[in-house]
LORO-64403 format. One record per atom (N, C-alpha, C, CB): y negated, z negated, x. Coordinates in steps of 0.02 Angstrom, whole numbers, padded with zeros to 5 digits, always signed. Glycine has a CB too. Example, Ala and Ser with C-alpha at 12.3 -4.5 7.8 and 13.67 -1.06 7.14 Angstrom:
% LORO-64403
+00284-00390+00660+00225-00390+00615+00165-00390+00660+00224-00452+00565+00112-00354+00642+00053-00357+00684-00002-00394+00645+00030-00286+00704
END
This chain:
% LORO-64403
+01849+00652-00644+01778+00590-00685+01733+00626-00643+01775+00481-00670+01651+00637-00684+01613+00664-00648+01579+00613-00610+01576+00704-00681+01548+00654-00552+01508+00595-00493+01441+00588-00520+01499+00623-00402+01432+00522-00504+01345+00507-00522+01307+00513-00463+01324+00427-00551+01254+00526-00437+01209+00502-00379+01188+00451-00393+01155+00539-00359+01182+00412-00324+01144+00343-00329+01096+00349-00271+01195+00273-00321+01044+00374-00275+00993+00330-00230+00990+00285-00190+00963+00306-00252+00991+00271-00113+01005+00205-00084+00946+00189-00063+01055+00199-00031+00932+00141-00072+00871+00095-00035+00892+00054+00002+00827+00055-00075+00849+00077+00056+00893+00035+00105+00825+00016+00188+00985+00102+00131+00826-00038+00211+00780-00034+00267+00817-00018+00335+00741-00100+00273+00832+00028+00380+00849+00034+00454+00924+00031+00415+00818-00033+00522+00963+00030+00378+01014+00028+00382+01036-00018+00338+01028+00025+00436+01010-00067+00303+01023-00136+00266+01006-00109+00190+00967-00207+00295+01075-00108+00182+01073-00104+00119+01028-00149+00058+01132-00110+00113+00982-00139+00027+00937-00187-00035+00985-00195-00081+00866-00150-00078+00980-00273-00107+01033-00288-00185+01022-00236-00212+01016-00351-00246+00966-00189-00264+00961-00140-00308+01010-00106-00314+00918-00104-00298+01013-00063-00258+01065-00015-00231+01135-00033-00254+01064-00014-00154+01161-00095-00248+01223-00093-00249+01241-00138-00316+01250-00116-00181+01185-00152-00343+01190-00154-00442+01197-00069-00469+01093-00194-00488+01160-00063-00444+01174+00045-00455+01248+00050-00449+01135+00114-00373+01263+00040-00405+01350+00068-00380+01386+00052-00450+01399+00010-00300+01364-00011-00467+01414-00060-00524+01413-00024-00587+01382-00145-00543+01341+00013-00593+01309+00024-00638+01380+00102-00656+01213+00033-00616+01361+00117-00596+01373+00198-00582+01440+00213-00601+01364+00222-00503+01470+00154-00580+01556+00157-00586+01575+00160-00647+01595+00099-00560+01527+00129-00728+01541+00152-00775+01536+00221-00815+01526+00118-00793+01500+00254-00781+01489+00322-00809+01517+00388-00759+01406+00327-00823+01545+00359-00699+01588+00409-00667+01599+00385-00598+01557+00481-00667+01587+00442-00544+01624+00395-00484+01551+00407-00432+01721+00434-00443+01539+00338-00397+01482+00355-00372+01469+00406-00330+01463+00312-00349+01408+00438-00280+01397+00455-00231+01321+00440-00204+01419+00512-00234+01318+00405-00160+01277+00404-00127+01219+00426-00074+01295+00389-00125+01169+00421-00085+01130+00473-00047+01075+00420-00014+01094+00542-00102+01100+00422+00053+01066+00394+00117+01012+00417+00150+01104+00394+00162+00958+00413+00152+00906+00441+00185+00866+00395+00248+00859+00458+00127+00851+00445+00300+00808+00399+00341+00836+00374+00413+00796+00338+00298+00818+00336+00440+00839+00294+00513+00878+00253+00463+00772+00248+00573+00951+00251+00509+00995+00209+00508+01040+00201+00434+00960+00151+00529+01033+00288+00394+01064+00292+00343+01149+00291+00370+01035+00355+00302+01154+00305+00419+01246+00320+00424+01257+00275+00429+01289+00358+00474+01221+00210+00450+01251+00119+00456+01259+00102+00368+01168+00047+00505+01233+00133+00325+01238+00103+00261+01322+00122+00229+01170+00138+00211+01351+00143+00249+01402+00185+00219+01453+00110+00206+01435+00259+00278+01482+00072+00261+01504+00041+00247+01505+00000+00206+01507+00035+00271+01445-00041+00181+01418-00089+00119+01440-00049+00052+01325-00103+00121+01425+00043+00050+01427+00071+00005+01487+00090-00020+01395+00107+00013+01525+00103+00030+01600+00107+00029+01627+00037-00024+01631+00103+00119+01621-00011+00015+01641-00097-00013+01629-00089-00094+01575-00172+00026+01564-00072-00112+01542-00082-00180+01554-00005-00224+01456-00109-00177+01589+00035-00180+01624+00082-00238+01590+00167-00244+01608+00037-00323+01559+00161-00189+01525+00241-00170+01601+00285-00138+01445+00233-00087+01603+00325-00171+01651+00372-00148+01646+00423-00091+01663+00404-00197+01593+00445-00087+01555+00469-00035+01486+00454-00010+01554+00522-00044+01460+00471+00032+01408+00452+00052+01380+00513+00098+01417+00386+00083+01318+00530+00060+01287+00582+00095+01223+00551+00115+01278+00647+00053+01210+00572+00210+01160+00549+00227+01109+00608+00260+01180+00494+00267+01057+00584+00275+01034+00623+00324+00959+00589+00361+01026+00695+00289+00956+00609+00418+00887+00584+00442+00842+00620+00477+00892+00534+00478+00782+00620+00462+00727+00657+00489+00654+00628+00499+00721+00709+00448+00611+00653+00564+00559+00626+00561+00511+00605+00477+00529+00672+00609+00514+00657+00465+00481+00667+00397+00476+00602+00340+00523+00724+00364+00562+00571+00332+00536+00515+00299+00502+00476+00320+00569+00484+00279+00504+00473+00392+00462+00411+00422+00383+00430+00399+00471+00405+00519+00377+00479+00424+00283+00511+00441+00259+00537+00346+00282+00624+00522+00283+00544+00320+00262+00554+00260+00280+00537+00199+00259+00597+00256+00236+00537+00147+00254+00483+00077+00320+00519+00042+00175+00478+00008+00332+00535-00030+00393+00526-00066+00430+00594-00047+00381+00512-00148+00386+00636-00045+00413+00718-00063+00467+00736-00019+00352+00780-00051+00470+00720+00048+00527+00741+00102+00595+00709+00050+00515+00693+00198+00579+00634+00029+00641+00606-00009+00663+00628-00063+00636+00548-00024+00626+00673-00096+00624+00699-00174+00650+00768-00158+00542+00699-00217+00645+00803-00113+00672+00878-00065+00746+00854-00050+00620+00897+00027+00764+00810-00041+00840+00779+00000+00879+00785-00060+00844+00686+00037+00841+00729-00109+00877+00719-00155+00902+00776-00224+00846+00667-00171+00859+00817-00218+00851+00870-00264+00915+00929-00208+00747+00899-00275+00916+00936-00158+00977+00961-00116+01046+00916-00135+00958+00953-00030+01042+00862-00139+01104+00825-00145+01143+00842-00227+01081+00738-00132+01088+00854-00270+01100+00869-00334+01134+00936-00353+01041+00862-00364+01101+00992-00306+01118+01050-00306+01187+01060-00263+01060+01087-00284+01198+00997-00214+01259+01012-00201+01321+00974-00235+01260+01008-00138+01304+00939-00270+01362+00895-00319+01358+00906-00390+01354+00815-00313+01307+00931-00421+01296+00938-00500+01327+00892-00503+01317+00997-00547+01286+00830-00533+01320+00758-00551+01317+00760-00603+01296+00695-00532+01334+00701-00656+01311+00668-00727+01274+00655-00746+01322+00629-00746+01214+00609-00674+01180+00568-00691+01156+00562-00631+01205+00520-00724+01076+00542-00624+01067+00524-00537+01024+00458-00575+01010+00596-00465+01049+00395-00539+01009+00342-00529+00978+00311-00467+01039+00303-00553+00914+00286-00501+00853+00264-00439+00836+00210-00440+00789+00294-00436+00825+00155-00385+00809+00087-00412+00738+00093-00441+00813+00029-00354+00707+00054-00494+00650+00060-00528+00597+00025-00511+00660+00050-00582+00585+00044-00424+00522+00008-00392+00470+00070-00400+00535-00020-00301+00423+00041-00361+00344+00091-00389+00361+00157-00339+00238+00043-00361+00403+00177-00287+00419+00224-00263+00484+00256-00287+00414+00210-00205+00530+00242-00315+00586+00240-00362+00567+00283-00407+00602+00176-00393+00519+00264-00455+00517+00290-00505+00462+00344-00487+00508+00243-00559+00438+00365-00448+00384+00419-00413+00447+00478-00397+00333+00382-00326+00496+00466-00373+00537+00496-00338+00585+00532-00395+00569+00447-00286+00601+00488-00443+00657+00506-00485+00605+00554-00541+00704+00429-00521+00534+00536-00572+00490+00574-00610+00479+00659-00578+00419+00529-00611+00481+00665-00484+00484+00748-00463+00540+00754-00477+00470+00778-00389+00593+00734-00449+00647+00728-00456+00654+00788-00528+00664+00649-00460+00661+00755-00607+00668+00788-00651+00614+00821-00667+00692+00760-00691+00564+00817-00648+00528+00886-00671+00537+00947-00614+00441+00869-00683+00553+00955-00544+00585+00993-00519+00655+01026-00571+00599+00957-00459+00699+00977-00576+00775+01018-00604+00781+01017-00663+00844+00991-00584+00718+01008-00710+00720+01020-00795+00746+00972-00820+00760+01077-00825+00741+00918-00806+00781+00863-00851+00733+00810-00881+00838+00823-00804+00776+00797-00922+00729+00716-00958+00741+00661-00904+00770+00675-01048+00687+00603-00909+00694+00544-00895+00697+00494-00901+00683+00537-00883+00712+00429-00892+00724+00369-00930+00695+00305-00869+00817+00365-00956+00659+00270-00879+00644+00234-00811+00643+00149-00845+00553+00266-00769+00661+00122-00813+00666+00037-00823+00707+00021-00859+00613+00000-00849+00776+00045-00851+00825+00033-00907+00856-00041-00870+00890+00107-00921+00883-00066-00929+00893-00141-00924+01000-00140-00921+00843-00189-01015+01015-00072-00928+01089-00084-00953+01122-00016-00944+01094-00110-01035+01183+00018-00911+01190+00086-00956+01289+00081-00974+01156+00177-00892+01291+00123-00996+01355+00143-01037+01370+00217-01058+01353+00106-01102+01444+00223-01049+01455+00305-01053+01473+00307-01141+01536+00341-00991+01453+00372-01144+01465+00392-01208+01480+00467-01197+01406+00375-01258+01516+00506-01254+01546+00562-01251+01491+00618-01250+01593+00566-01306+01407+00596-01271+01357+00644-01250+01321+00632-01199+01316+00657-01293+01343+00589-01154+01309+00560-01088+01294+00491-01088+01244+00594-01072+01251+00454-01032+01244+00405-01033+01191+00377-01067+01249+00395-00987+01202+00303-01085+01165+00286-01141+01125+00236-01107+01204+00262-01204+01067+00222-01085+01024+00180-01069+00986+00128-01120+00986+00216-01040+00996+00058-01092+00970-00008-01138+00903-00006-01115+01007-00090-01125+00837-00017-01146+00786-00030-01103+00765-00083-01138+00736+00023-01090+00707-00125-01124+00659-00165-01166+00591-00150-01160+00664-00233-01153+00563-00141-01208+00515-00112-01221+00448-00147-01262+00544-00064-01248+00386-00127-01255+00331-00154-01279+00345-00237-01297+00310-00110-01340+00332-00232-01205+00317-00304-01188+00379-00348-01204+00254-00331-01229+00461-00310-01220+00498-00334-01221+00498-00378-01299+00496-00357-01161+00468-00340-01340+00473-00375-01396+00538-00324-01444+00389-00384-01431+00556-00262-01404+00619-00241-01441+00659-00200-01387+00603-00193-01511+00719-00201-01398+00770-00176-01362+00788-00093-01388+00831-00230-01371+00807-00052-01362+00808+00004-01375+00854+00047-01323+00743+00021-01382+00904+00087-01366+00964+00117-01321+00956+00215-01338+01061+00073-01357+00934+00237-01268+00911+00308-01282+00952+00357-01228+00824+00315-01273+00962+00402-01221+00994+00446-01190+00957+00516-01175+01049+00452-01227+00960+00545-01127+00919+00621-01107+00965+00669-01162+00931+00654-01003+00927+00714-01171+00970+00764-01208+00951+00844-01176+00952+00757-01297+00912+00828-01112+00895+00914-01085+00908+00891-01028+00813+00960-01092+00962+00937-00988+00974+00930-00926+01015+00886-00897+00930+00926-00903+00996+00844-00830+01055+00806-00803+00994+00741-00807+01098+00837-00713+01020+00696-00855+00987+00617-00839+00976+00591-00772+01030+00562-00865+00897+00592-00772+00894+00551-00714+00842+00469-00731+00857+00608-00649+00889+00436-00700+00869+00368-00743+00841+00288-00685+00960+00346-00793+00795+00272-00709+00785+00212-00652+00808+00153-00682+00708+00198-00626+00833+00096-00629+00855+00031-00670+00822-00015-00620+00946+00016-00682+00801-00040-00673+00778-00137-00653+00807-00169-00610+00789-00193-00707+00790-00191-00577+00816-00246-00517+00851-00302-00576+00735-00289-00457+00901-00337-00535+00959-00398-00596+00966-00369-00638+00937-00472-00632+00968-00293-00665+01022-00287-00717+01070-00302-00746+01037-00263-00719+01104-00287-00676+01193-00303-00670+01210-00344-00612+01243-00230-00657+01252-00375-00609+01300-00390-00551+01319-00338-00495+01363-00408-00579+01329-00377-00445+01331-00342-00397+01419-00346-00391+01281-00369-00336+01477-00307-00399+01531-00306-00390+01563-00271-00345+01547-00299-00430+01595-00292-00294+01661-00284-00244+01694-00219-00278+01723-00360-00245+01703-00160-00257+01754-00106-00276+01762-00054-00237+01743-00079-00334+01829-00093-00175+01806-00016-00125+01825+00036-00127+01814-00011-00064+01806+00085-00095+01803+00148-00114+01796+00183-00032+01736+00161-00172+01829+00256-00055+01850+00299+00004+01772+00305+00051+01885+00384-00029+01714+00290+00022+01650+00296+00053+01643+00356+00126+01632+00215+00075+01673+00419+00124+01672+00481+00158+01616+00507+00178+01698+00524+00125+01584+00486+00226+01509+00507+00259+01519+00582+00259+01490+00474+00346+01467+00615+00243+01459+00681+00242+01381+00707+00244+01495+00703+00184+01365+00742+00313+01295+00762+00307+01277+00800+00262+01273+00788+00353+01205+00791+00249+01171+00815+00180+01134+00884+00217+01105+00746+00137+01138+00935+00202+01080+00977+00223+01021+00986+00180+01103+01040+00235+00959+00989+00229+00902+00966+00168+00858+01028+00216+00863+00858+00159+00837+01067+00155+00781+01102+00194+00710+01069+00157+00787+01197+00186+00659+01058+00213+00617+01029+00167+00538+01086+00145+00598+00949+00206+00521+01059+00076+00465+01087+00059+00410+01118+00082+00451+01061+00039+00354+01156+00074+00287+01151+00104+00267+01103+00078+00241+01203+00100+00280+01067+00027+00230+01012-00005+00251+00944+00046+00248+00995-00104+00314+00940+00064+00341+00881+00100+00283+00867+00148+00415+00894+00139+00240+00892+00193+00199+00846+00247+00134+00859+00222+00205+00866+00333+00137+00855+00146+00079+00864+00123+00027+00793+00120+00093+00896+00057+00055+00751+00134+00004+00677+00118+00062+00631+00195+00019+00625-00009+00000+00642+00241+00061+00597+00306+00019+00530+00311+00071+00645+00409+00055+00500+00340+00055+00395+00329+00019+00407+00417+00181+00326+00318-00027+00374+00406-00080+00350+00455-00074+00286+00492-00139+00346+00423-00045+00252+00442-00038+00173+00499+00000+00141+00442-00128+00115+00530+00020+00102+00461+00081+00019+00421+00039-00035+00439+00181-00006+00469+00035-00092+00389+00034-00154+00407+00109-00195+00375-00038-00183+00380+00126-00235+00425+00186-00267+00398+00155-00336+00351+00241-00291+00469+00179-00337+00293+00191-00396+00265+00205-00449+00288+00225-00392+00234+00161-00523+00287+00196-00559+00319+00244-00594+00292+00165-00590+00346+00309-00616+00329+00355-00635+00299+00347-00716+00274+00408-00618+00339+00356-00744+00224+00376-00804+00188+00436-00828+00195+00371-00798+00127+00501-00792+00218+00558-00821+00215+00599-00817+00157+00548-00876+00229+00555-00806+00100+00559-00790+00035+00590-00725+00001+00502-00795+00019+00647-00744-00044+00667-00670-00078+00622-00633-00100+00708-00671-00133+00625-00575-00095+00561-00515-00128+00564-00531-00210+00586-00411-00112+00494-00537-00234+00499-00551-00314+00524-00506-00356+00438-00563-00343+00553-00440-00362+00572-00420-00404+00645-00420-00399+00544-00371-00413+00666-00436-00353+00753-00431-00329+00761-00525-00343+00772-00393-00212+00728-00571-00340+00755-00631-00321+00784-00653-00377+00713-00677-00293+00847-00709-00392+00904-00705-00430+00863-00796-00457+00999-00689-00379+00808-00823-00452+00759-00852-00472+00703-00873-00446+00775-00886-00490+00667-00855-00494+00583-00854-00479+00534-00912-00514+00552-00779-00507+00485-00957-00476+00452-01005-00515+00380-00958-00501+00460-01095-00486+00348-00977-00557+00273-00957-00550+00231-01001-00570+00253-00902-00584+00166-01005-00536+00101-01036-00570+00044-00989-00612+00062-01070-00510+00032-01034-00660-00026-01006-00679-00112-01033-00678-00007-00995-00738-00146-01022-00738-00202-01050-00738-00203-01145-00720-00227-01025-00809-00153-01165-00749-00145-01231-00753-00135-01284-00691-00095-01233-00790-00111-01217-00637-00111-01251-00556-00187-01274-00536-00084-01187-00491-00226-01245-00555-00309-01265-00550-00328-01251-00475-00328-01357-00570-00304-01200-00440-00331-01188-00359-00253-01164-00326-00371-01277-00312-00301-01138-00273-00244-01109-00231-00229-01147-00182-00256-01048-00203-00249-01226-00183-00215-01265-00142-00173-01294-00166-00244-01302-00114-00156-01295-00248-00113-01314-00270-00050-01300-00271-00126-01317-00302-00060-01222-00256+00006-01186-00264+00051-01215-00212+00000-01106-00256+00039-01262-00163+00082-01305-00115+00158-01319-00170+00031-01391-00090+00132-01352-00241+00180-01382-00289+00222-01325-00293+00151-01407-00361+00201-01263-00319+00243-01209-00339+00284-01197-00295+00214-01154-00354+00266-01190-00233+00294-01166-00168+00367-01221-00137+00222-01167-00109+00339-01260-00145+00394-01316-00139+00453-01331-00182+00364-01372-00141+00449-01314-00245+00502-01310-00306+00533-01249-00306+00472-01318-00377+00482-01200-00276+00537-01117-00267+00593-01119-00203+00475-01034-00240+00548-01146-00134+00582-01169-00090+00653-01223-00091+00534-01190-00063+00659-01255-00137+00709-01310-00145+00753-01266-00186+00684-01385-00182+00750-01220-00219+00792-01176-00247+00795-01119-00224+00784-01170-00301+00773-01088-00158+00785-01025-00129+00760-00984-00181+00857-01010-00109+00711-00972-00222+00679-00923-00268+00616-00905-00237+00667-00950-00342+00582-00853-00278+00533-00805-00243+00450-00836-00300+00569-00694-00256+00424-00840-00250+00362-00869-00299+00316-00805-00336+00301-00919-00245+00295-00831-00414+00256-00776-00446+00197-00796-00458+00281-00751-00505+00158-00779-00503+00104-00795-00501+00072-00775-00588+00076-00760-00434+00019-00789-00622-00002-00759-00689-00065-00732-00659-00012-00813-00758-00093-00684-00704-00155-00636-00682-00206-00696-00678-00180-00566-00743-00207-00740-00717-00264-00772-00716-00279-00811-00639-00260-00820-00778-00206-00822-00626-00222-00861-00559-00222-00804-00479-00150-00929-00555-00214-00745-00497-00210-00698-00457-00282-00690-00456-00165-00642-00475-00303-00670-00533-00404-00660-00524-00436-00707-00510-00452-00641-00585-00391-00772-00487-00447-00828-00482-00460-00827-00402-00419-00913-00513-00405-00784-00387-00398-00798-00288-00371-00845-00270-00460-00811-00241-00314-00849-00314-00272-00931-00293-00198-00896-00266-00255-01001-00383-00193-00848-00251-00118-00821-00238-00138-00748-00239-00054-00842-00300-00094-00713-00199-00087-00630-00195-00070-00600-00237-00049-00604-00157-00116-00539-00246-00110-00495-00317-00025-00462-00296-00190-00416-00326+00000-00458-00240+00077-00438-00238+00107-00483-00269+00110-00433-00173+00098-00551-00283+00159-00596-00312+00120-00602-00394+00174-00692-00259+00074-00558-00429+00073-00559-00486+00145-00518-00536+00006-00535-00491+00149-00580-00588+00211-00562-00631+00172-00542-00689+00271-00624-00647+00191-00458-00738+00158-00465-00794+00144-00392-00779+00101-00523-00806+00094-00387-00842+00104-00289-00867+00069-00243-00798+00038-00261-00964+00011-00291-00792-00027-00255-00737+00006-00283-00666-00113-00273-00743+00057-00313-00671+00076-00327-00587+00162-00318-00595+00049-00426-00552+00196-00352-00577+00272-00321-00551+00297-00364-00623+00315-00351-00450+00370-00320-00629+00395-00345-00680+00477-00374-00667+00386-00292-00732+00502-00431-00685+00537-00491-00636+00593-00486-00726+00467-00598-00601+00660-00495-00687+00721-00504-00730+00771-00548-00693+00755-00434-00747+00754-00628-00672+00806-00643-00645+00831-00683-00675+00804-00656-00595+00906-00718-00652+00951-00760-00680+00901-00833-00716+01010-00780-00614+00862-00837-00678+00816-00906-00683+00726-00886-00687+00834-00959-00600+00688-00894-00739+00636-00902-00714+00597-00950-00745+00611-00850-00709+00544-01001-00706+00511-01056-00723+00453-01055-00720+00525-01100-00697+00403-01056-00773+00334-01044-00784+00304-01127-00784+00322-00995-00861+00252-01131-00739+00214-01204-00736+00148-01178-00733+00232-01257-00669+00118-01213-00789+00053-01200-00797+00046-01135-00827+00019-01206-00738+00074-01096-00860+00063-01029-00907+00074-01024-00981+00106-00978-00885+00007-01012-01008-00005-01011-01066+00064-00973-01112-00073-00977-01068+00065-00908-01078+00103-00857-01112+00068-00812-01148+00146-00882-01152+00034-00772-01113-00004-00718-01145+00038-00650-01145-00074-00708-01105+00034-00612-01179+00092-00549-01205+00068-00525-01127+00073-00482-01295+00029-00506-01092+00016-00482-01024+00077-00502-00978-00054-00514-00997+00074-00562-00973+00128-00601-00929+00184-00595-00959+00118-00673-00916+00203-00588-01017+00278-00589-01049+00317-00532-01032+00278-00592-01126+00248-00487-01042+00280-00434-01037+00316-00412-00951+00227-00385-01068+00303-00447-00899+00330-00436-00863+00379-00496-00840+00291-00411-00831+00419-00563-00882+00467-00587-00873+00508-00603-00927+00454-00626-00841+00507-00571-00994+00531-00598-01051+00609-00558-01028+00482-00576-01132+00633-00525-00988+00675-00518-01001+00754-00551-00942+00657-00455-01018+00720-00603-00917+00725-00646-00866+00798-00690-00924+00633-00692-00841+00848-00702-00884+00920-00718-00938+00902-00791-00943+01016-00704-00902+00873-00831-00933+00839-00911-00948+00797-00923-00924+00868-00967-00936+00726-00936-00974+00684-00968-00958+00657-01027-00984+00655-00938-00954+00612-01054-00928+00599-01141-00921+00523-01137-00916+00638-01186-00841+00475-01173-00967+00421-01163-00955+00395-01249-00956+00392-01106-01006+00345-01258-00921+00329-01317-00909+00234-01315-00920+00364-01338-00831+00210-01358-00959+00150-01340-00973+00135-01417-01034+00149-01248-01007+00060-01435-01025+00029-01492-01049+00025-01467-01117-00038-01514-01014+00018-01411-01149+00000-01394-01208+00058-01379-01249-00044-01343-01205+00068-01428-01311+00147-01423-01337+00138-01358-01383+00180-01501-01388+00059-01337-01407+00053-01270-01445+00057-01187-01396-00028-01278-01484+00068-01213-01335+00059-01157-01283+00116-01107-01301+00064-01183-01201+00096-01038-01326+00114-00978-01324+00193-00960-01295+00062-00949-01288+00196-00979-01242+00248-00981-01190+00300-01023-01216+00223-01006-01121+00308-01057-01276+00363-01119-01291+00405-01061-01347+00320-01214-01338+00348-01013-01356+00388-01000-01422+00464-00940-01398+00320-00957-01488+00448-00933-01315+00489-00896-01286+00545-00926-01242+00453-00858-01255+00555-00972-01235+00590-01017-01183+00650-01039-01206+00551-01075-01164+00717-01035-01163+00772-01070-01170+00758-01148-01168+00818-01047-01118+00709-01166-01126+00712-01257-01121+00621-01251-01116+00768-01306-01024+00604-01317-01140+00527-01326-01134+00506-01411-01115+00491-01301-01214+00474-01414-01054+00441-01462-01039+00376-01472-01054+00447-01466-00989+00374-01538-01103+00286-01525-01117+00256-01580-01078+00255-01533-01207+00220-01564-01020+00180-01633-00966+00145-01584-00922+00242-01696-00909+00127-01620-00888+00071-01615-00821+00133-01581-00763+00028-01719-00789+00096-01518-00751+00157-01495-00710+00150-01519-00649+00167-01424-00704+00084-01566-00613+00111-01627-00573+00120-01661-00558+00117-01644-00554+00150-01683-00637+00210-01723-00619+00261-01727-00625+00213-01759-00626+00290-01664-00667+00342-01628-00671+00379-01602-00622+00329-01591-00700+00335-01545-00591+00369-01518-00549+00404-01558-00476+00325-01468-00538+00329-01602-00455+00357-01636-00381+00437-01692-00405+00273-01702-00338+00421-01691-00462+00505-01733-00470+00578-01686-00493+00498-01800-00543+00543-01639-00521+00594-01590-00498+00617-01587-00439+00579-01535-00507+00567-01560-00404+00581-01527-00346+00641-01569-00302+00511-01521-00306+00605-01651-00314+00648-01699-00260+00696-01737-00304+00597-01758-00214+00726-01707-00381+00793-01710-00398+00842-01633-00369+00790-01722-00486+00802-01577-00362+00846-01531-00326+00874-01548-00267+00818-01478-00314+00811-01584-00221+00824-01574-00164+00889-01643-00161+00750-01573-00115+00875-01684-00192+00943-01738-00201+01002-01725-00214+00939-01779-00248+00990-01672-00256+01066-01650-00274+01106-01600-00221+01064-01610-00347+01063-01573-00184+01089-01532-00127+01109-01558-00069+01048-01490-00109+01062-01630-00051+01059-01666-00003+01140-01704+00008+00999-01712-00018
END
């Protein structure tokens, strides 16, 4: 069976969930070979093997921490040349898509971004995408070179499938461009204790109807009762009620959780583009004609300041 390269997204050896999802998808089209780079790369092997990686290629160098994405592209290209894979899978983060695009250009291959599913075919992997603000679902495949595919978080269930996970050192020669853009400083994001928005299984979002930054405490309380991430519409972000890093939509982040709860959000097309692939959608809005209700699985017509606190208390009571 052909090998499939999987780029590992990890933090100091802690593998992030989208990578484990990629391993699940990779097993459908071949044997996963993971590529882990930077500090703690070798520490990822056990988890990667547990989820199906037959081999783990590792490399650590100061360049990965000190410069932007080019050193990682150099390393992934080295892995591609060493393995000759049937496909290359990368998590669909902002950095992941840049790495994938640069790699595809270097190796003369086609690229598919933001896939939500993968399946095997005689002519190569077929990717499913949700396009045009999730109004259409398409299936496509790369016809030139080795497919480079980025996959959105929450596109597949994480499945354990123990494999050998043999660790091998990857030989990497950095290009002249690798040190072209140096990182001069980092500011750690303040931790809220909540899941990362794009990776969360449940997202609770607030919009214009929240009517003020101080009122987002109602949204946060519901999110915390569910162990969910907090999102916001562009209207709420533009008003300064919530940080831009939490914006869901066409100009914000795209999410695809198991459950999405929209509170006080009318459902403009820009917002729908960022959450329409959610598995189950619940909306709370006092306007029965709000466009969001055309999209939802369950709708509650009512004032969010009445409905959301009651929902929060009910969840706490059932959990308690």
